[in-house]
Structures are given as structure tokens and as C-alpha cells.
C-alpha positions, 0 to 999 in steps of 0.5 A: 464343155465344148463338144467336138461335134458343136457346130460353130456360132461364128466364121471368120474369113480372111479377104485376100486369096479367100474372098477374092483374089490378089496377084502381086505381079501387075503392081510390079509390072506398073512400078516398072513402067513408072521407074524404067526398072524391070519388073523382075528386078523389083520383084527380087528386091521387094520383100515383106518386112517389119515396115508393112506390118506397121503399115497394116497397123497404122503405126507409120503413115503412107508417106513413111511407107512410100519412102520405105518402098522407094529405098528398098527398090532403089526407085522414085515413085510419086504418091499417085505412082505408088498407089496406082501400082499398089492398087493393081493387085486386086483380081476377080472374087472367088466365086466358090467361096463367096456363094456360100456367104449368104446361106452361112449368114442365116445360120451363124455370125459372119465377119470377115478379119483382114490384114490390110492398110487404109489404101487397099482398104478404100479399094476393095471395100467399094470393088467387093462391096456387093459381096462384102455386105454379107458380113456382119463386121469386118475387122480391118487390122489398120483400124483396131491396130492389131494383126493376125497371127497376134492373139490380141487380134483374134481376141479382139474379134471374139470379144466384139462378137461375144463367142468363145474360141471353141464356138469359131471356125476361121478361114485363111490362106496363111499358115502362120495364121492358122497356127495362131488361131489354133493356139487360142483353140480356134478351129481353123482352115487353111484355104489352099484351095476354094473347095476346103471351105465347103469341105470343112463346112461339111465336116462340121455338119454344115451342109444344108444352106 
């Protein structure tokens, strides 16, 4: 039986707003320049829905998603205009968290699990390559066809890495993903500030790296 003080064998990190920061404002500003519609208006019309979930599972094509965005926002972006704005969200790396990765890799398996699409993945995989090299594996929703907080997605990660749920710790900035992980018995930490990662590790007795 697992013990409460057992140190994890696997750490799973979300990417956006955990490993690197993202900001959606530049996307709307770019699309505003292309369309002539105020960014504030585009932001008010834009919302997450089932289409982005489908896009993050690779269930719909980029062209279908672009048509959905144009319809939702009432504009006519070209493929290049869409991509230029879509990829403007990536900001600086979260140094406070990233500085922990080299030492953590020597203590346990280290993976990332992200809800993302193929267009974004092509950008962040190159932009943050020096940081991402610390991960043993990166699970991308649009490649595995599963996304957080679906239990099947977490189960896929655990199976691939050969660990039980109680042997894992998961870091994410989204409450629904945290709850999804906890329902499977994974210790989950809501990263609403960068310091939460180190604090949680120290509470698990991992502070000598």
C-alpha cells in the first residue's frame, strides 16, 4: 500500500503558464490589425468551446478550425494571418520553475503533458527547446488523441511511464485538470504562482537538488 510520505517516481508538468508563460492578448491584437475589428471586440466574441477541444485532439483540421474562428469572430483571416496571431501567445520561460528541472531529472522521471494543437506545438517545441530537453517525454494531446482532464489521458501517461497514480505528482495551472488528476489518485498541485512548485516538492521531502 502507498504511504503518504512516499516520494514520487514521476513528475508531470503542464507547459503553458507553468513551464513557459502564455498571453492571449497579442493574438487578438494581431487579428485586429488584419481584420480592422477592435481587439477588445474580438476578445469578447472569442471563447473556448468544443472546437478547440477537437483541434487539440486532432479531430478536426486546421482549415476547419480556421473557418470556425472566422465564423465565431465575424472576420476573414487567411491561413497565414490566423497562424501569425495564433502563435503570438508565447512569452518568456518561467525561470523559477525551469531552474528546478535539471535537479528533478536526477531524482525521478520527468515528463510534460499538454493540451495543444500541431501549429502551437511546432512553435513551442523549437522556441523552448533548451528547456524541454530536460523532459524524458512530452505527451501532446493532438498526437495521442487525448486531453486533460480526461482520465484516459492521465492513464495513458502513467501506462507509458510504468508508474501507478499514487507514485506521481502533477503540476498544472487549471483547476479542472487538477481535479481530474486527483480523481485518479494522482497528487496534483495547482500552480497559481511559480513558487508553488518548489513548495510542493519541499512538502514531499524533495529539497536537496
